[in-house]
N, C-alpha and C positions, 0 to 999 in steps of 0.2 A: 353288097347289101341291096336287097330289092325292096321297093316301096309297095306297101299294101294299100288296099282301098281306104282303110281308116286314115292312113297317112295323107292321102290326097284330100280327104274330107277335112282333116285338121288344118291343112294349108289353106283350103278354100274358106273355112270359117275365119281363120286368122286374117286373111286378106280382106274379107268382108268387114271385120271389126276395124281394121286400120282405115279402110275407106269410109266407114261411118264416122270415125273420129275426125278424119280430114274434112268431111263435109260439115260437121258440127263446128269445127274450129275456124274454117275459112268461109263459111256461107255468109256471115254477116259483114264481110269486108266491103261489099258494094252498097250497103244500105246507107241512105242519107241520114243525117242527124236531125236534131231538133234545134229550134231557135228558142232561147230563153230570154225573156224581156223582163227586167226588174225595174220597178219604179214605185215610189211611195210605200216601200215596205212590202210590196206585193210582187209575186213572180208569176208570169204567164208563160206557157209552153205551147209552141206551135210546131207542126211538122215543117221541115225544110222543103218538102215537095209541094207542088201546087202554087197558086198565086193568092196573095192576101195583102191587104193594106190595113195596118193596125194603128189606130190612134192611141197614144199613151199619155196620160195626164201626169205632168210634173209640176213643181212649184212655180215655174215661169209660164206654163201653158202646155199646149199639146205638141208632142213630138210624134211624127209619123214614121213608122217602121214599115218597110215594104219587103215582102218575100216574093221573089220572082225568079224563075229559071234555076232553082236550086241554090239561090243566094239571098242573103238578107242585107239590107242597107237602110240607112236613115235618109228619108226623102226630104224632110223638113223639120225644123226645130226652132223654137223661139229664142234660143241662146244668141248672144251678140256676135260671136266669131264664126259660128256655124262650122266648126272643125269636124264635127261628127257627120255633117252632111257631105263634106268633101272627102271623107275616108272611103277607101275601096270597099266594095261589097264583100261579105264574108260567107264562106261555105264549108270550111274544114273545122272539125272539132278542135277547140282551143282558141279559135279566133274570136275577137270581140271588138265592139265599138262602144264608146262611152260618151255620153253628153253630160259632162260634169256640172255645168251651170243648172241644167234642168233635172239632174239626178236620175238619168235614164241609162241603163246598162243593158246592152244586147250582146249575147254570146251564142256560139254554136257548140252544142254538146253532142256526143254520139258514141257508138260502140267501138269505133276503130282505134280507140286510145287517144288521149288528149295530145294534141300537137301544138307547138309554139308557132305563131305566125312569124315568118322570117322576113316579112316585108316591113318597111317603115314609111311614114308619111313625111 
């Protein structure tokens, strides 16, 4: 059986379609997520890229969230134990930091699928 020019064209089109789907499916894997900060019934969304210092008002006072180097962390908070300040910076979708006394919740969301933080404090 001998291949004809149309056969070669059909194979080329099929490979182009497969390549297109692969680019569409895997292109977003390297994108950074977003930082979502929730406080006082309001949600703020910031890109994880760049640098930013965000003052967030809670019932006890102002909690400072910092985005730097593709990571988010709580820099300062008026809570008594400051556990949220001592938590590691977060960068992967599904990771979060909570300041329960001041009712501030910080989490990373993204397109790579929610992941569970496997580290503990």
